[in-house]
Each structure stands twice: as C-alpha cells, then as structure tokens.
C-alpha positions in Angstrom: -0.1 -0.1 -0.2 1.3 3.2 -0.8 1.7 6.1 1.8 -0.5 9.1 1.7 0.6 12.4 0.5 2.4 14.6 3.0 0.1 17.4 3.6 1.5 21.3 2.7 1.7 23.8 5.3 -0.8 25.4 3.1 -3.9 23.7 2.6 -5.1 25.4 -0.9 -1.8 23.9 -2.4 -3.4 20.4 -2.1 -6.7 21.6 -3.4 -4.8 23.0 -6.6 -2.9 19.6 -6.7 -5.9 17.5 -6.5 -7.6 19.7 -9.4 -4.4 19.5 -11.6 -4.3 15.7 -11.2 -7.9 15.4 -11.8 -7.5 17.4 -15.1 -4.6 15.3 -16.2 -6.3 11.9 -15.7 -9.7 13.5 -17.3 -7.6 14.0 -20.2 -5.8 10.3 -20.2 -8.9 8.8 -19.6 -10.9 10.3 -22.7 -8.0 10.1 -25.1 -6.0 7.5 -23.8 -2.4 8.7 -24.1 -0.7 12.0 -24.2 2.9 13.4 -24.4 3.7 16.0 -21.2 4.2 18.4 -24.3 0.4 17.9 -25.0 -0.8 17.7 -21.7 0.8 21.1 -21.2 -0.5 22.7 -23.9 -4.2 21.2 -23.7 -4.3 22.1 -20.2 -2.4 25.3 -20.0 0.0 24.3 -17.2 3.7 24.5 -16.7 6.2 21.9 -18.3 7.6 21.6 -14.6 3.8 20.9 -13.1 2.8 18.4 -15.6 6.4 16.7 -15.1 6.0 16.9 -11.6 2.5 15.6 -11.4 2.9 12.8 -13.9 6.0 11.5 -12.0 3.9 11.0 -8.8 1.1 9.2 -11.1 4.2 7.0 -12.1 5.5 6.2 -8.9 1.9 5.8 -7.5 1.4 3.1 -10.4 -1.5 4.9 -11.8 0.3 5.9 -15.0 3.3 4.7 -16.8 5.3 5.9 -19.8 5.2 4.3 -22.9 8.4 4.1 -25.6 10.2 7.0 -26.8 9.4 8.6 -30.1 9.8 11.4 -32.3 6.6 13.1 -34.2 7.1 14.1 -37.7 8.9 17.4 -38.1 9.7 17.6 -34.8 13.7 18.6 -33.8 15.3 18.1 -30.5 14.3 15.6 -27.6 12.1 12.2 -28.1 9.0 12.4 -26.4 7.1 9.3 -24.1 3.6 8.9 -24.0 1.7 9.2 -20.6 -1.0 6.2 -20.3 -3.1 5.2 -17.4 -1.6 1.6 -16.0 -5.0 -0.5 -16.3 -3.7 -2.8 -13.3 -3.6 0.3 -10.9 -6.9 -0.4 -9.3 -10.3 -1.5 -10.1 -14.0 0.2 -9.7 -17.2 -1.7 -9.6 -20.5 0.1 -11.5 -23.7 -1.4 -10.3 -27.2 -0.1 -12.2 -30.3 -1.4 -11.4 -33.3 -0.1 -13.1 -36.0 -2.1 -15.5 -34.1 -1.8 -18.2 -30.6 -2.7 -16.7 -29.5 -4.9 -14.0 -25.9 -5.3 -14.3 -22.9 -5.9 -12.4 -19.1 -4.8 -14.0 -15.9 -4.5 -12.6 -13.4 -2.2 -14.9 -10.2 -1.3 -14.5 -8.5 2.4 -14.6 -8.4 2.4 -18.3 -12.0 1.9 -18.7 -11.3 -1.7 -20.0 -14.2 -4.2 -18.2 -12.8 -6.8 -17.0 -15.9 -8.8 -15.4 -19.6 -8.5 -15.5 -22.6 -10.1 -15.0 -26.6 -9.4 -15.1 -28.4 -9.7 -11.8 -31.3 -12.6 -12.3 -35.0 -11.2 -12.0 -35.4 -13.1 -9.2 -32.4 -11.5 -7.4 -34.4 -7.8 -8.0 -37.2 -9.0 -6.1 -35.9 -7.2 -3.2 -33.4 -5.0 -2.1 -31.7 -7.8 0.3 -31.6 -10.0 -2.5 -29.5 -7.8 -4.6 -27.1 -7.1 -2.1 -26.8 -10.8 -1.7 -26.0 -11.4 -5.2 -23.5 -8.4 -5.8 -21.4 -9.4 -2.5 -21.5 -12.9 -3.5 -20.3 -12.4 -7.2 -17.6 -9.6 -6.2 -16.6 -12.8 -3.7 -16.5 -15.2 -6.1 -14.6 -12.7 -8.9 -11.9 -12.2 -6.2 -11.6 -15.9 -5.5 -11.4 -17.1 -9.0 -9.7 -14.8 -10.8 -7.0 -13.9 -7.8 -8.7 -10.1 -8.1 -6.8 -8.2 -5.3 -9.7 -7.0 -3.3 -7.3 -4.0 -1.7 -7.0 -2.4 -5.4 -10.7 -2.1 -5.6 -11.2 1.5 -5.1 -14.8 1.8 -4.8 -18.2 1.2 -6.3 -20.9 3.6 -7.6 -24.6 2.2 -7.9 -27.4 4.0 -10.1 -30.7 3.2 -9.4 -34.0 4.1 -11.0 -36.0 6.2 -8.0 -35.1 8.3 -4.9 -32.1 8.4 -3.4 -30.7 10.1 -0.2 -27.3 11.3 -1.6 -25.1 11.7 1.3 -26.3 8.5 3.3 -26.7 6.3 0.2 -30.5 5.3 1.3 -32.9 4.3 -1.0 -36.1 6.0 -0.4 -37.9 4.2 -2.9 -37.9 2.9 -6.4 -41.2 2.3 -7.5 -41.1 -0.1 -10.5 -38.8 -1.9 -8.8 -40.7 -2.0 -5.7 -38.0 -1.1 -3.2 -38.5 1.5 -0.6 -36.7 2.2 2.7 -33.7 0.5 2.6 -30.0 1.5 3.8 -28.5 0.3 0.2 -25.5 2.0 0.2 -24.6 0.9 3.6 -25.2 -3.0 3.0 -23.2 -2.6 -0.2 -20.4 -1.1 1.9 -20.2 -3.6 4.6 -20.5 -6.6 2.3 -17.8 -5.1 -0.3 -15.4 -3.6 1.8 -15.4 -0.4 -0.4 -16.7 2.8 -0.2 -19.9 3.2 -2.2 -21.7 6.1 -4.2 -25.5 6.0 -4.5 -27.1 8.1 -7.4 -30.2 8.0 -9.1 -30.5 7.2 -12.8 -30.8 10.6 -14.2 -28.4 12.4 -11.9 -25.6 9.6 -12.9 -26.2 10.4 -16.9 -25.9 14.5 -16.2 -22.9 13.7 -14.3 -21.8 11.5 -17.2 -22.7 14.0 -19.5 -20.8 17.1 -17.9 -17.5 15.1 -17.5 -17.4 13.8 -21.2 -17.5 17.3 -21.8 -15.8 18.9 -19.4 -12.9 19.9 -21.5 -15.1 21.7 -23.6 -16.1 24.2 -20.9 -19.5 22.3 -19.9 -18.5 23.6 -16.5 -20.6 27.0 -17.2 -23.6 25.8 -19.0 -26.8 25.1 -17.5 -28.0 21.7 -18.3 -31.5 20.1 -18.1 -31.4 16.5 -18.8 -34.6 14.6 -18.8 -34.5 10.6 -18.7 -37.5 8.8 -19.9 -37.8 5.0 -19.6 -40.9 3.5 -18.2 -41.0 5.7 -15.9 -39.3 9.4 -16.3 -36.9 11.5 -14.4 -34.9 14.6 -14.7 -31.5 16.1 -13.5 -30.6 19.7 -13.5 -27.0 21.4 -13.1 -26.4 24.8 -12.8 -22.8 25.8 -14.1 -21.6 22.3 -13.9 -23.1 21.6 -10.2 -25.9 19.3 -9.7 -29.3 20.9 -8.1 -29.9 17.9 -5.7 -33.6 18.1 -5.3 -33.6 15.6 -2.2 -32.3 12.7 -5.1 -35.7 12.3 -6.4 -35.4 12.1 -10.3 -39.0 11.5 -10.5 -40.4 14.6 -9.5 -40.7 16.4 -12.9 -43.6 13.6 -13.7 -45.6 15.0 -11.1 -45.8 18.5 -12.9 -49.2 19.2 -14.7 -49.2 18.2 -17.8 -49.3 21.2 -20.8 -50.7 19.8 -24.2 -52.5 21.6 -27.0 -53.6 18.3 -28.3 -55.8 17.7 -24.8 -58.8 19.8 -25.4 -60.5 17.6 -22.0 -60.5 19.7 -18.9 -58.9 16.5 -16.8 -55.9 17.2 -14.8 -53.4 15.2 -15.8 -49.7 14.8 -14.7 -46.7 14.5 -17.0 -45.9 10.9 -16.1 -49.1 10.3 -17.4 -49.0 11.1 -20.3 -45.2 10.8 -21.6 -43.7 8.4 -19.5 -43.1 4.9 -21.0 -45.9 3.2 -19.0 -48.4 5.9 -20.0 -47.4 5.4 -23.5 -47.9 2.0 -23.1 -51.0 2.3 -21.5 -52.4 4.3 -24.4 -51.5 1.5 -26.8 -53.0 -1.2 -24.7 -55.8 -0.7 -21.6 -55.7 1.5 -19.0 -54.9 -1.5 -16.7 -51.8 -2.2 -18.7 -48.7 -2.6 -16.5 -50.4 -3.5 -13.5 -49.8 -7.2 -13.4 -46.8 -7.5 -15.6 -43.3 -8.0 -14.1 -41.0 -5.1 -14.9 -39.0 -7.1 -17.4 -42.2 -7.9 -19.5 -43.2 -4.6 -19.6 -39.8 -3.6 -20.9 -39.2 -5.8 -23.7 -43.2 -4.6 -24.7 -42.0 -1.2 -24.8 -38.7 -1.4 -26.7 -41.2 -3.2 -29.3 -43.2 -0.2 -29.4 -40.4 2.1 -29.6 -39.4 0.0 -32.8 -42.8 0.1 -34.5 -43.2 3.9 -33.4 -40.5 4.5 -36.4 -42.7 3.0 -39.1 -44.6 5.9 -40.3 -48.6 5.9 -40.1 -48.6 3.8 -37.7 -50.4 4.0 -34.3 -47.2 3.8 -32.2 -46.3 6.6 -34.4 -49.0 9.1 -33.0 -48.8 7.9 -29.4 -45.1 8.4 -29.2 -45.2 12.0 -31.2 -48.0 13.2 -29.0 -46.2 11.9 -25.9 -43.1 13.9 -27.2 -45.2 16.9 -27.9 -46.6 17.2 -24.4 -43.3 16.7 -22.8 -42.1 19.8 -25.5 -44.5 22.0 -24.2 -44.4 21.4 -20.5 -40.7 21.6 -20.8 -41.6 25.8 -21.4 -42.9 26.0 -17.4 -39.6 24.4 -16.3 -37.3 25.8 -18.1 -38.0 29.3 -18.8 -36.5 30.4 -15.1 -33.2 29.1 -15.6 -32.5 29.1 -19.3 -30.8 26.1 -20.0 -28.0 26.1 -22.5 -28.6 22.5 -23.0 -31.6 20.1 -23.0 -30.3 16.7 -23.0 -33.2 13.6 -23.8 -32.0 10.2 -22.7 -33.5 6.6 -21.8 -34.9 4.0 -23.9 -37.3 6.8 -25.5 -34.8 8.5 -27.2 -34.6 5.6 -30.1 -38.1 6.4 -31.2 -37.7 9.2 -33.6 -41.2 10.5 -33.4 -41.0 11.1 -29.6 -37.6 13.0 -30.2 -39.3 15.0 -32.9 -42.3 15.8 -31.0 -40.6 17.1 -28.0 -38.0 19.3 -29.8 -40.5 20.7 -32.4 -43.0 21.7 -29.5 -40.7 23.2 -27.4 -39.3 25.3 -29.9 -42.6 26.6 -31.2 -43.7 27.5 -28.0 -40.8 29.1 -26.9 -40.1 31.4 -30.0 -39.6 34.6 -29.1 -38.4 34.2 -25.8 -35.1 34.0 -24.0 -35.0 30.4 -24.5 -35.8 30.1 -27.9 -32.4 29.2 -28.8 -31.6 26.1 -26.2 -29.9 23.5 -27.8 -31.4 20.0 -27.8 -29.3 17.1 -27.3 -30.2 13.5 -28.1 -27.8 11.0 -26.0 -27.7 7.1 -25.9 -25.0 6.6 -23.4 -26.0 3.3 -21.8 -27.0 3.5 -17.9 -23.9 1.1 -16.9 -21.2 2.8 -19.1 -23.0 6.1 -17.5 -22.3 4.6 -13.9 -18.7 3.0 -15.0 -17.4 6.5 -15.9 -18.9 8.4 -12.7 -17.1 5.4 -10.5 -13.7 6.2 -12.7 -13.7 9.8 -12.2 -15.3 9.6 -8.2 -12.5 7.1 -6.8 -9.4 7.5 -9.5 -8.2 11.0 -8.1 -9.2 10.0 -4.4 -7.0 7.1 -4.5 -3.8 8.7 -5.6 -4.5 11.9 -3.2 -4.4 8.9 -0.1 
C-alpha cells in the first residue's frame, strides 16, 4: 500500500494539486494517452507542473510511460506518452433499473474485466440484490485472484429516489423497493466506499464529465430521462441541483398539451412516461400485473414500431413527445438552460424526439430560451455508471 501524500503547510495547494491531477487523468481517460508536451498545451499548465504530477502518478502505479518517439517534423528531444495503468486499481459499477441490472468490474483504463447480469429473482428485493452482488464480487475475487485491496470503490445507479449523502434508498416504484439503506449494506459486504445516485443524475454527471474539456462547467444543463417512468436532472454552472435525490419529481408537474382539449388534470408522467405510452397503446390496466422485465420488452417493441410511419405507435409517441416539449416551457423559463439533453430508451423513437423538440421550439419562439440546444444522448446506464466510478475514485485514491 502506498503512503498518503504529506500534507502541505498551505492547504489550498493540496486543492490545486488535486484539481490538476484530476484534469490530467480526465484527459488521459478521454484520449487514452498524451505526451507531457500535449498535456501542458491542452491543460495550460507549466512543463514543470506536468512533469512533477506525472512523476507522482507513475510512482503511485496509476500511470506508466510508453516508448520514446519523435513525431513528424519534430526537432530536439524524443517524447514519451503517458498512459493510465490498467492494473493500478479497479472500480465496481452497479446499475439497477427496469432496463439494466448489471454488475461490472472495470480497470482504470475503463476496460471491462468482469460483468454479469443480476437475475430477475434477485431484483425482487433490495436484500436479495445486495446478497447477489456481494456473492458475485467475492467469487470473482476468489476465482480470478483479483486483489480486493485494489478495488477503489463502487457506484450504484438506481432508478428512484435516493439520499445522496447516506446512500439510503427512499423508493424505487417500478422495482417496488422502499426505505432501505442500500449504500450502507453494500459497503459492509464489499468493504469499499459506495456512492449511490439515481439514474438521471448519473447520466447528467456523465454528460458533464465527457464534455468537461469543452467548458461544460459554465453551462446550465437540463437532462430528461424517460424509460418506463421518467426523471430529470438539473445542473447549474456545472453543479447538480440535488432536489433531495428524487429524479421522478418532474413527472408530478401538470402536463401542458395543446392536443388534449379535455379539462381533466393530468400529471406529466401520466402522458409522457413509457408506462403512460404503453397504457395508451393497450388498455388503462396495462402494466399493473406484469413484471418490469415484461414491460421493458413491450416498450422496446413499441419504440421500434413508432419508427414505422403512419402507425398508431408513431402517433402516440409523437403526442407524448409534444406534451413533454410544451410542458418544458414552464420548467425551463426561469433558469434558461443552454442545453436540454434527452436520454433513456425513449430516445430511440424518432417520433417522440421530433415531437418534444419541435413543440418546445414552437412554444418558446420569441422568448429568451428559443435558442436552447437539444441533444439526444444514447449513453448506456452501465457506461455512465462506470465513468462516474472512475472519476469518483481514481483521483481520491492517488491523493491518499
């Protein structure tokens, strides 16, 4: 085990050092490798700073040097690229939602080393899920001689409402879980730090980190996640607004729809969520007696059918998207997001995305938010969770 870094007498320098290390590792994670010269130019840090930090990273076993080379048209000294050392440590990514029940162990380069799906029977309760995850990690460590001390930490992304500080699961409606200290239980069994996030915030963190070198830190981002249920995440100037960790609050707002002329009050999740779409396509009782695995298969089939023009599915998905787009006006006018990101299985429906974007543009025309950019993002839940785990634990580990 490496020794912690000796604290400086000027604490603010520790913060600067941690920030610079994080920036270097972020760039290496995104690009795979870079020379010291490239790091200095891209990050606008001095050669001395880059040399000092990369030496520490190499000494810690987090990074290593490649073979020296001379690039085209280059005079003078040879260069060597800096790589993240895959064997420097491992992170655990866990995703539990209707569409993804996966446990993954990845090395520091982001390569998947081991992965398994959580069986449906083990998602029937949080206790069963914790038992399966713990047993899988124990067996993987034992069978593959994976050094448990090199497991830096784990991130659990789960659909529902969580307490970010304590890792407590308040509720996960589709899974039918509630009031369970899932972070605490996983930490006890895995013997490593655990971070618990809802799906929407995980996706938003991932979007910001992927675009960190493109100055997303100064942007306001509103991410909407639609699967069987629906959720949202808001980042103001690069910081997540927590809202008590409940991604599903967006579904409770009144739905605004020029298509619905009835006077009946409807929440947004009663119109634009995946379950609401399925109920319109089938019957009002659809989904009440089905398992979530059955519902997800039906929803994926409906999304595929929605891309066939002139079908019922196309119209239903289009109208659900239009309602979302019109309702977003009231949600976004106050803080004027620079970007609205649509995520989740529903974005595979071109009709839904078309309806949401076009209706939002129409209703906001002539206002201060008419130029808000829409982005369709299809990052998988487990990839977003893994990326968050790498960024969460890599920098903390090297700071000691």
